[in-house]
TORVEXRO-756129 format. One line per field, with one value per residue (C-alpha): residue number from 1; x, y, z. Coordinates in steps of 0.1 Angstrom, whole numbers. Example, Ala and Ser with C-alpha at 12.3 -4.5 7.8 and 13.67 -1.06 7.14 Angstrom:
<sites>
vexza = (1,2)
xx = (123,137)
yy = (-45,-11)
zz = (78,71)
</sites>
This chain:
<sites>
vexza = (1,2,3,4,5,6,7,8,9,10,11,12,13,14,15,16,17,18,19,20,21,22,23,24,25,26,27,28,29,30,31,32,33,34,35,36,37,38,39,40,41,42,43,44,45,46,47,48,49,50,51,52,53,54,55,56,57,58,59,60,61,62,63,64,65,66,67,68,69,70,71,72,73,74,75,76,77,78,79,80,81,82,83,84,85,86,87,88,89,90,91,92,93,94,95,96,97,98,99,100,101,102,103,104,105,106,107,108,109,110,111,112,113,114,115,116,117,118,119,120,121,122,123,124,125,126,127,128,129,130,131,132,133,134,135,136,137,138,139,140,141,142,143,144,145,146,147,148,149,150,151,152,153,154,155,156,157,158,159,160,161,162,163,164,165,166,167,168,169,170,171,172,173,174,175,176,177,178,179,180,181,182,183,184,185,186,187,188,189,190,191,192,193,194,195,196,197,198,199,200,201,202,203,204,205,206,207,208,209,210,211,212,213,214,215,216,217,218,219,220,221,222,223,224,225,226,227,228,229,230,231,232,233,234,235,236,237,238,239,240,241,242,243,244,245,246,247,248,249,250,251,252,253,254,255,256,257,258,259,260,261,262,263,264,265,266,267,268,269,270,271,272,273,274,275,276,277,278,279,280,281,282,283,284,285,286,287,288,289,290,291,292,293,294,295,296,297,298,299,300,301,302,303,304,305,306,307,308,309,310,311,312,313,314,315,316,317,318,319,320,321,322,323,324,325,326,327,328,329,330,331,332,333,334,335,336,337,338,339,340,341,342,343,344,345,346,347,348,349,350,351,352,353,354,355,356,357,358,359,360,361,362,363,364,365,366,367,368,369,370,371,372,373)
xx = (-637,-614,-620,-635,-661,-668,-676,-700,-717,-721,-734,-760,-775,-777,-796,-785,-820,-828,-799,-805,-779,-773,-745,-732,-722,-703,-714,-695,-702,-671,-659,-636,-610,-582,-551,-541,-505,-509,-540,-543,-575,-608,-619,-587,-559,-532,-536,-508,-506,-489,-488,-450,-453,-477,-454,-425,-445,-455,-420,-408,-432,-416,-407,-424,-460,-478,-512,-527,-558,-584,-611,-641,-653,-679,-699,-709,-718,-688,-678,-668,-702,-724,-701,-700,-738,-743,-722,-742,-775,-769,-776,-811,-805,-826,-804,-808,-782,-778,-754,-744,-763,-775,-796,-824,-829,-808,-785,-796,-765,-777,-812,-802,-795,-831,-844,-829,-819,-838,-820,-818,-797,-788,-759,-748,-724,-688,-672,-642,-621,-607,-576,-571,-538,-525,-505,-531,-553,-553,-585,-589,-617,-639,-655,-663,-700,-691,-686,-724,-721,-728,-749,-773,-779,-783,-812,-830,-837,-841,-851,-831,-858,-860,-822,-823,-849,-828,-796,-814,-826,-795,-770,-744,-737,-709,-694,-668,-646,-637,-608,-630,-657,-643,-670,-672,-654,-679,-707,-694,-691,-727,-739,-719,-733,-769,-777,-757,-771,-806,-796,-804,-775,-779,-751,-743,-714,-698,-674,-651,-629,-607,-601,-565,-561,-527,-539,-553,-531,-517,-534,-568,-563,-554,-583,-608,-593,-594,-630,-640,-635,-666,-687,-676,-702,-729,-710,-684,-661,-640,-615,-607,-574,-556,-519,-507,-531,-519,-482,-491,-510,-483,-459,-482,-484,-446,-450,-420,-391,-404,-381,-391,-428,-422,-405,-431,-403,-422,-441,-478,-486,-465,-482,-517,-510,-494,-522,-548,-531,-525,-560,-579,-607,-626,-613,-588,-587,-562,-566,-536,-542,-529,-541,-560,-555,-572,-568,-599,-600,-562,-558,-542,-555,-546,-556,-543,-566,-577,-554,-557,-531,-557,-587,-617,-623,-603,-620,-643,-624,-616,-652,-663,-638,-652,-687,-678,-658,-685,-711,-691,-689,-727,-734,-713,-683,-649,-624,-605,-637,-648,-615,-623,-658,-641,-614,-639,-663,-635,-621,-655,-659,-625,-631,-667,-669,-699,-705,-717,-751,-753,-754,-726,-705,-709,-702,-671,-657,-664,-647,-618,-615,-614,-589,-615,-615)
yy = (-248,-230,-232,-197,-203,-237,-220,-196,-225,-242,-210,-207,-240,-231,-206,-190,-179,-212,-209,-201,-183,-170,-145,-126,-111,-78,-45,-13,20,26,60,57,85,101,114,148,154,189,210,233,250,244,218,202,183,157,127,106,76,50,38,42,79,84,64,87,118,104,94,130,142,122,145,173,175,175,180,154,162,135,138,115,103,77,64,28,-5,-19,-50,-83,-98,-70,-66,-104,-104,-75,-92,-125,-107,-95,-130,-131,-158,-160,-144,-136,-113,-113,-88,-53,-31,-5,-10,-4,9,-2,25,41,29,-7,-1,-7,-43,-48,-51,-85,-95,-101,-80,-89,-65,-69,-44,-10,-10,0,27,24,52,34,52,39,39,23,-2,-11,4,14,5,27,11,23,-8,-7,-12,-47,-58,-63,-91,-119,-151,-138,-106,-127,-145,-112,-110,-147,-174,-207,-227,-202,-202,-240,-238,-212,-231,-264,-250,-230,-239,-215,-202,-175,-162,-135,-109,-129,-105,-75,-94,-100,-126,-145,-175,-177,-173,-201,-223,-217,-225,-257,-268,-256,-255,-281,-311,-301,-298,-325,-343,-324,-311,-274,-251,-229,-201,-184,-153,-143,-108,-99,-114,-99,-78,-108,-131,-162,-185,-169,-174,-210,-216,-201,-222,-254,-247,-246,-284,-286,-274,-302,-326,-306,-283,-285,-259,-235,-210,-180,-160,-133,-136,-119,-139,-171,-164,-151,-182,-205,-186,-190,-227,-228,-246,-229,-207,-175,-152,-170,-164,-128,-123,-144,-165,-198,-208,-201,-237,-250,-225,-235,-273,-271,-249,-273,-302,-284,-269,-301,-282,-293,-265,-236,-207,-179,-148,-126,-95,-110,-146,-171,-207,-233,-268,-290,-327,-325,-312,-278,-255,-220,-194,-160,-131,-103,-78,-41,-16,12,0,23,7,-19,-19,-50,-68,-97,-101,-100,-128,-148,-143,-153,-183,-196,-190,-213,-239,-237,-241,-273,-259,-275,-259,-243,-231,-216,-197,-182,-171,-156,-136,-126,-112,-92,-82,-67,-51,-32,-19,-8,0,-24,-62,-79,-95,-130,-118,-93,-120,-143,-114,-104,-140,-140,-106,-118,-148,-124,-101,-74,-61)
zz = (-1507,-1483,-1445,-1442,-1469,-1455,-1421,-1439,-1455,-1422,-1405,-1433,-1422,-1385,-1364,-1331,-1324,-1307,-1282,-1245,-1225,-1189,-1185,-1154,-1131,-1134,-1149,-1157,-1174,-1197,-1207,-1237,-1233,-1253,-1234,-1248,-1260,-1276,-1278,-1309,-1298,-1279,-1305,-1318,-1301,-1308,-1286,-1270,-1292,-1271,-1235,-1237,-1245,-1215,-1192,-1203,-1195,-1161,-1154,-1161,-1134,-1106,-1077,-1096,-1109,-1142,-1157,-1180,-1199,-1206,-1233,-1229,-1263,-1257,-1227,-1233,-1218,-1200,-1180,-1195,-1190,-1205,-1235,-1242,-1236,-1261,-1287,-1284,-1283,-1319,-1330,-1316,-1289,-1258,-1231,-1194,-1179,-1141,-1126,-1114,-1138,-1112,-1081,-1073,-1108,-1139,-1152,-1185,-1203,-1200,-1212,-1248,-1239,-1228,-1264,-1268,-1232,-1200,-1174,-1137,-1116,-1079,-1074,-1085,-1115,-1115,-1136,-1159,-1175,-1206,-1219,-1254,-1273,-1305,-1285,-1259,-1232,-1196,-1177,-1146,-1126,-1097,-1084,-1047,-1055,-1069,-1033,-1034,-1061,-1037,-1038,-1011,-1031,-1063,-1046,-1040,-1078,-1086,-1062,-1062,-1079,-1107,-1110,-1112,-1140,-1159,-1158,-1166,-1199,-1209,-1236,-1222,-1187,-1188,-1156,-1163,-1147,-1116,-1108,-1101,-1081,-1046,-1037,-1070,-1057,-1029,-1054,-1076,-1045,-1036,-1071,-1071,-1036,-1040,-1077,-1095,-1076,-1088,-1125,-1150,-1166,-1198,-1221,-1213,-1219,-1192,-1201,-1175,-1180,-1151,-1166,-1157,-1122,-1117,-1087,-1069,-1046,-1062,-1037,-1044,-1082,-1077,-1054,-1079,-1108,-1088,-1078,-1115,-1117,-1096,-1125,-1148,-1135,-1153,-1177,-1204,-1189,-1210,-1196,-1217,-1213,-1231,-1238,-1206,-1184,-1199,-1191,-1157,-1147,-1161,-1138,-1108,-1114,-1119,-1152,-1168,-1158,-1142,-1163,-1195,-1186,-1178,-1212,-1229,-1245,-1241,-1274,-1269,-1279,-1250,-1226,-1238,-1236,-1202,-1187,-1202,-1184,-1152,-1148,-1159,-1175,-1207,-1229,-1228,-1252,-1255,-1276,-1283,-1305,-1337,-1334,-1312,-1300,-1280,-1265,-1265,-1258,-1256,-1292,-1299,-1327,-1337,-1363,-1374,-1369,-1392,-1375,-1381,-1369,-1366,-1347,-1341,-1307,-1287,-1253,-1255,-1283,-1261,-1249,-1285,-1293,-1264,-1277,-1313,-1301,-1278,-1306,-1328,-1301,-1294,-1331,-1333,-1352,-1348,-1324,-1352,-1369,-1336,-1333,-1367,-1356,-1325,-1343,-1370,-1344,-1327,-1361,-1371,-1337,-1337,-1372,-1367,-1330,-1327,-1327,-1358,-1362,-1377,-1413,-1408,-1392,-1422,-1447,-1427,-1429,-1467,-1471,-1450,-1474,-1503,-1487,-1487,-1451)
</sites>
């Protein structure tokens, strides 16, 4: 039996409905947008297909001016936390989402989450214009309201004793999008100081995604990553990175030559292994577009992904990978098997513009095995 079919067989014997999860703390409304190249009439246009083409057009406007037409296509749940939460909620797990979903009332975009998720909102959401291209995406964020994502505001919607109870009973605590939450390091510090000492010595997973920290100062990035070690007393801590983030952080820690990191000439296995050792966390996972890899307990693993050159939707693909990877970890799959549930979840998502439920995930892995996706 091949590995993919073996994973399906294992998933058939497990149920995610018994899992408890707590996820936070960001929240965005995403507008998925085409950038117009040529317009034929009021209804039809040719879009700009690549970031490079857009960059060339912008460059030509230097010292002059230009008009760039944007066409909103979809308004949807955004933010690393809500997208990861939505993906995991498809499996029927017991999830509480705490974050910036609108305050004092939750924005209508997030109401679709409430069917499967308990929502606790303590700040107004941000807004992202997501310009999508065949070779990537540009995320233009408006996020001043996320300054309200603080520990003091968090306690306005859930008291400390309730938060202790919630984290005591959870299988997964995910805290994502550090980069766009200015007070997240302080919030983590407060949880470590005030909440962790009250938790039982149970086995729990914690997942962290920095979410493109390039705009933050290097010292701030290093302080946040060092602080994560404080969670290891009560959590198995996993840091998730995309390819760019992995090389950027390796550069910040001066693990390799700066130019080699900028050019991404260092083999990804070397980057992953060096970061795992330097950061001293329990697990590190990296998800480029075409594959994924991880280091857990000092052992490196990688898998190729079900890549498609013409995705229907890419915004949120990384968050869906994170959801699928952590689902595999929570269900007791091996690191390599968890990578496969991760890339299968994101592979389904980019083809269908929605996350798979448990049956759809198993079917997708079968079809992938049969070269039928």
